[in-house]
C-alpha positions in Angstrom: -31.2 -20.5 8.5 -29.0 -17.6 7.7 -26.0 -16.4 9.6 -25.8 -13.9 11.3 -22.0 -13.2 11.4 -21.7 -13.3 7.9 -22.9 -11.0 4.9 -25.3 -12.6 2.2 -27.1 -11.1 -0.3 -25.9 -8.1 -0.2 -24.8 -5.6 -3.4 -20.3 -3.7 -2.8 -19.4 -1.2 -4.6 -15.9 -0.7 -4.2 -14.4 2.0 -4.7 -10.8 3.0 -5.9 -9.0 6.4 -7.9 -6.4 4.2 -9.8 -6.1 0.4 -10.8 -2.3 0.3 -11.6 -1.3 -1.7 -8.6 0.0 -0.9 -5.2 -0.9 -1.7 -1.5 -5.0 -0.8 -1.7 -5.7 -2.5 -4.5 -4.3 -5.6 -3.4 -7.2 -4.9 -0.4 -9.7 -4.1 -2.5 -9.1 -6.7 -5.2 -8.4 -9.9 -1.7 -11.8 -8.6 -0.4 -14.2 -7.9 -3.5 -13.2 -12.0 -3.6 -13.9 -13.5 -0.6 -17.0 -11.4 -0.9 -18.3 -11.8 -4.2 -19.4 -15.6 -3.0 -22.1 -14.4 -0.9 -22.8 -10.7 -2.7 -23.1 -8.7 -5.7 -19.7 -7.2 -5.7 -18.7 -4.4 -8.4 -15.0 -1.8 -8.5 -15.5 1.2 -9.7 -12.0 2.7 -10.8 -10.7 6.2 -11.3 -7.4 7.3 -14.2 -9.0 5.4 -16.8 -7.1 6.0 -19.5 -3.8 4.8 -17.2 -6.0 1.2 -16.6 -3.8 -2.2 -15.5 -5.6 -4.6 -17.7 -4.3 -7.2 -15.4 -6.7 -5.3 -12.2 -9.2 -5.7 -15.1 -8.8 -9.5 -15.9 -8.4 -10.2 -12.0 -12.3 -8.9 -11.9 -13.8 -10.9 -15.4 -11.7 -13.9 -13.5 -13.4 -13.7 -10.0 -17.0 -12.2 -12.1 -16.7 -8.9 -10.3 -17.9 -6.3 -12.2 -15.4 -3.1 -13.0 -17.2 0.0 -13.8 -14.6 2.9 -14.8 -15.3 6.7 -14.2 -13.8 9.0 -16.6 -13.5 12.3 -14.4 -12.0 10.4 -11.2 -8.2 11.3 -11.7 -5.3 11.4 -8.9 -4.2 14.9 -9.2 -6.4 17.4 -7.3 -8.7 19.2 -10.1 -11.6 21.3 -8.8 -13.8 21.0 -12.2 -12.4 17.3 -12.2 -14.2 16.5 -8.8 -17.2 18.3 -9.3 -17.8 16.0 -12.2 -16.7 12.8 -10.8 -18.7 13.3 -7.4 -21.9 14.0 -10.3 -20.6 10.9 -12.3 -20.6 8.5 -9.5 -23.9 9.4 -7.8 -25.4 8.4 -11.2 -23.5 4.9 -10.7 -25.4 5.0 -7.1 -28.5 5.7 -8.3 -28.3 3.1 -11.2 -27.2 0.2 -8.9 -28.0 0.6 -5.4 -25.9 -0.3 -3.4 -26.5 -2.1 0.7 -22.5 -0.9 1.6 -20.1 1.4 -0.8 -16.2 1.0 0.9 -13.9 3.9 -0.5 -10.3 3.6 -0.8 -7.6 6.4 -0.7 -7.9 9.9 0.5 -8.9 11.4 -3.0 -12.4 8.4 -3.1 -12.5 9.4 0.7 -13.6 12.7 -0.4 -15.3 12.7 -3.6 -17.0 9.3 -2.6 -18.4 10.5 0.6 -19.8 13.4 -1.1 -21.6 11.5 -4.0 -22.9 8.9 -1.4 -24.5 11.4 1.1 -26.2 12.6 -2.1 -27.4 8.9 -2.6 -28.6 8.7 0.6 -30.5 11.6 0.3 -33.0 10.7 -2.0 -35.4 8.2 -0.3 -36.4 6.0 -3.0 -32.2 4.7 -2.5 -32.1 2.0 -0.7 -29.6 3.6 2.1 -26.0 2.7 1.5 -23.7 2.2 4.3 -20.5 4.0 3.3 -17.0 2.7 5.0 -13.4 4.3 4.2 -10.2 2.7 4.4 -7.5 4.7 5.2 -4.2 3.6 3.5 -2.0 5.9 4.7 -3.5 9.7 5.5 -1.8 11.8 3.2 -0.8 15.0 5.7 1.2 12.2 7.3 3.8 12.9 4.2 6.4 15.9 5.0 4.2 18.8 3.2 3.5 22.6 3.3 1.8 23.2 6.4 -1.3 25.0 4.3 -1.7 22.1 2.0 -1.3 19.9 5.1 -4.1 21.9 6.8 -6.5 21.0 3.2 -6.3 17.0 3.5 -6.7 17.3 7.0 -9.7 19.3 6.0 -11.0 17.6 3.5 -10.5 14.6 5.6 -12.9 15.9 8.5 -15.6 16.3 6.4 -15.6 13.3 4.9 -15.8 11.1 8.0 -18.9 13.4 8.9 -20.4 11.2 6.3 -19.1 7.9 6.7 -20.1 5.2 9.4 -17.4 3.9 9.9 -13.3 4.5 8.7 -10.8 2.0 8.5 -7.3 2.3 9.7 -4.7 0.0 8.4 -2.7 1.0 11.4 -2.8 2.3 14.8 0.0 4.9 13.3 -3.1 6.1 11.6 -6.0 5.7 13.9 -3.7 7.6 16.2 -2.8 10.5 13.7 -7.0 10.7 12.8 -8.4 11.3 16.1 -5.0 13.9 17.0 -6.2 15.7 14.7 -9.8 15.6 15.2 -10.8 13.8 12.1 -13.5 12.1 13.2 -14.6 10.6 17.1 -12.4 8.4 18.4 -15.3 5.1 18.6 -15.9 5.9 14.7 -12.3 4.6 13.3 -11.3 1.3 14.0 -7.7 -0.6 13.2 -7.3 -3.6 11.1 -4.2 -4.7 9.6 -3.4 -5.5 6.5 -3.4 -9.0 6.1 -1.3 -12.3 3.5 -2.4 -15.8 3.4 1.0 -17.1 2.7 -1.0 -20.3 0.4 -1.4 -18.1 -2.2 2.5 -16.9 -2.1 4.7 -19.5 -4.1 8.0 -17.3 -4.8 10.6 -18.1 -6.7 13.8 -20.0 -5.3 16.8 -17.8 -5.1 18.6 -18.6 -8.4 14.9 -18.4 -10.8 14.3 -14.9 -9.1 17.7 -14.2 -9.6 17.4 -15.4 -13.3 14.6 -13.6 -14.0 15.8 -10.4 -13.2 19.1 -10.3 -15.4 20.9 -10.5 -11.8 25.0 -11.7 -11.4 25.0 -14.4 -8.3 28.4 -13.1 -7.7 26.5 -10.4 -5.3 25.0 -10.1 -2.4 21.3 -8.0 -3.6 20.0 -5.6 -1.6 16.1 -4.9 -2.9 13.1 -2.4 -3.0 9.8 -2.6 -4.4 7.7 0.2 -4.3 6.4 2.8 -6.4 8.7 5.4 -7.2 6.8 8.2 -5.2 7.6 11.1 -2.8 6.4 8.9 0.0 8.1 6.1 -0.6 12.0 8.1 -0.3 14.5 6.3 -2.8 16.3 10.0 -2.5 17.4 9.2 0.6 18.3 5.6 0.0 20.5 7.4 -3.3 21.7 9.4 -1.0 22.9 6.0 1.4 24.0 4.1 -1.6 26.6 7.7 -2.4 27.5 8.0 0.8 29.0 3.9 1.2 30.7 5.3 -2.5 32.0 7.6 -0.7 33.2 5.8 2.8 33.2 2.5 2.3 34.1 1.6 -1.7 35.0 -1.7 -0.9 31.3 -2.6 0.3 30.6 -2.3 -3.1 32.8 -5.0 -4.7 30.0 -7.3 -3.3 26.9 -5.8 -3.0 24.6 -4.4 -5.2 21.0 -2.8 -4.8 17.4 -3.6 -6.8 15.0 -1.4 -7.2 11.5 -2.4 -8.8 9.2 0.3 -9.6 8.0 3.7 -11.4 6.2 6.1 -11.3 6.8 10.2 -11.1 10.3 10.5 -9.1 11.9 7.6 -11.8 13.2 10.4 -14.0 14.9 12.2 -10.7 16.0 9.3 -9.5 17.6 8.3 -12.7 19.8 11.8 -13.4 20.9 11.3 -9.7 22.2 8.2 -9.9 24.0 9.2 -13.3 25.4 12.6 -11.5 27.0 10.9 -9.1 27.4 7.6 -11.3 26.1 5.0 -9.1 24.5 3.4 -12.4 27.2 0.4 -12.0 25.8 -0.5 -8.6 21.9 -0.1 -9.0 19.8 -2.2 -11.4 15.5 -0.7 -11.9 13.5 -3.1 -12.6 10.6 -2.0 -14.1 7.3 -3.6 -12.4 5.3 -6.1 -12.7 1.8 -7.3 -10.7 3.2 -9.8 -9.0 6.7 -8.7 -8.1 6.2 -10.4 -5.0 7.3 -13.4 -7.2 11.1 -12.4 -6.9 11.6 -11.1 -3.1 14.2 -14.6 -3.1 16.7 -13.1 -5.7 17.1 -10.3 -2.3 19.0 -11.2 0.7 17.8 -7.7 2.4 14.7 -5.9 1.4 15.3 -2.1 2.1 11.7 0.1 2.3 13.3 3.8 2.7 9.5 5.5 2.8 8.7 9.1 4.8 5.0 7.9 5.2 3.0 4.6 4.9 -0.1 3.2 5.8 1.0 -1.0 6.7 3.0 -1.7 3.8 2.2 -5.1 1.8 5.7 -5.1 0.9 7.0 -5.7 4.1 4.7 -8.4 4.8 5.5 -10.3 2.1 9.3 -10.1 3.0 8.5 -11.6 5.7 6.8 -14.4 4.4 10.0 -15.1 1.8 12.4 -14.7 5.3 13.7 -12.3 3.3 15.8 -9.8 6.4 14.1 -6.1 6.1 15.8 -3.1 7.1 13.0 -0.1 6.9 12.2 3.1 8.4 10.0 3.5 11.6 7.3 5.3 10.2 3.2 4.7 9.7 2.3 1.0 10.3 5.5 -0.5 9.7 5.9 -0.5 13.6 3.6 -2.3 14.4 4.9 -5.3 12.4 8.8 -4.8 12.6 10.5 -4.5 16.5 13.7 -2.9 16.1 16.3 -5.5 16.5 13.6 -8.8 17.1 12.2 -9.3 13.7 13.9 -6.6 11.8 16.2 -3.3 11.7 14.3 0.5 12.0 15.8 3.1 11.2 14.9 7.3 11.0 13.1 8.3 8.4 14.6 11.3 6.0 18.3 9.8 7.4 20.4 8.3 4.9 22.8 8.2 7.6 21.3 6.4 9.8 20.5 4.3 6.3 23.2 3.9 4.9 25.1 2.7 8.8 22.4 -0.2 8.8 23.1 -1.6 5.5 26.5 -2.4 5.9 26.0 -3.4 9.4 24.0 -5.8 8.5 26.1 -7.0 5.7 28.2 -7.9 7.8 26.3 -10.4 10.2 24.7 -13.1 7.6 23.3 -15.1 10.4 21.9 -12.4 12.7 19.8 -11.1 9.5 18.6 -14.9 9.2 17.7 -14.8 12.2 15.7 -11.5 12.9 14.3 -12.5 9.4 13.1 -16.4 10.7 11.6 -14.0 13.5 9.5 -12.2 11.4 8.1 -15.0 9.4 6.7 -16.1 12.4 5.3 -13.1 13.1 3.1 -12.7 10.1 2.0 -15.6 10.1 0.7 -15.7 13.6 0.1 -12.1 13.5 -0.9 -10.7 10.1 -2.8 -13.2 8.4 -5.7 -12.5 5.5 -8.4 -14.6 7.5 -8.3 -12.1 10.5 -8.2 -9.2 7.8 -11.5 -10.0 6.0 -13.0 -11.4 9.2 -13.2 -8.0 10.8 -14.3 -6.2 8.3 -17.3 -8.4 7.5 -17.9 -7.1 11.2 -18.0 -3.8 10.3 -20.0 -4.5 7.3 -22.5 -6.1 9.2 
């Protein structure tokens, strides 16, 4: 007898803007792996000139078909958007999917338009269009016109989408406040992690792998160098520490794992302010979480987030967290209960918290222990999959 609570025998397309590793890519792979057990799953991706081979290798290992979309690029370009829409329509017509699951703002717009044209053809199987908002772009610091353009794009796309998944209550609330969609169309499903899938290197091996000197205490960040990640504010905080609390830097160091468009400016700032002695920048891999125990503290200075996996992974690794109070982060971290929250875009607050927590290692470890239990109990991958399957059904 067929289980009505299980999705079986369907054809699912996950569409994503790029394969460069990040939260959205991890999310798509984990859902795809689960649903591929009883369904045919394909992943279509853009930014084909910057393909992450490891992402494709994982798909191949899972027997998931990958499809490049030549004209789908991250930057806004109207001619490319039209060509990408046409390309995706052709892909949909060829494969006749039951579920089209869109991820990221760019794909949310282009993919929704393509899916609408596909569904208009009476010869096609009518697909259910799902969109996951991994943190709305209009919540970033933007000028009014750009912000309004993003809101208009999301509003138009939501009219085509059957259901929207928000990874945080913050995103759902902001979507409703900005009249993106009706409240009943959007559902909060937190990202989740499977503790058994994480095999962290111990502190000694992790520090050895990153070529860190074990004499120091380390504040680590794992994030791409995008403006939304707020590295500039963390750098300002480190500069303030150097000027106001130089003794702190005799025993403490900072490690940034990431790359991206803001990296060059960050390096320039580091050199101009003579901070290179105190900061190590490491090129990212696809499994940087393995090094989490190299850090004595994990710092995330973002100005915009959805619900970041890095915070969940720091929790599993039992590393104390200092983060900005943005997006869904306060849904994971309660200030001074299982981590520290600071105001976004506030180097002084960041600096004071870093110095304060470094002087209280017992308190820090107590917070980390509480966060570990919180992640295990409230942010499991099984819950994410179960709730997503309900949306699909």
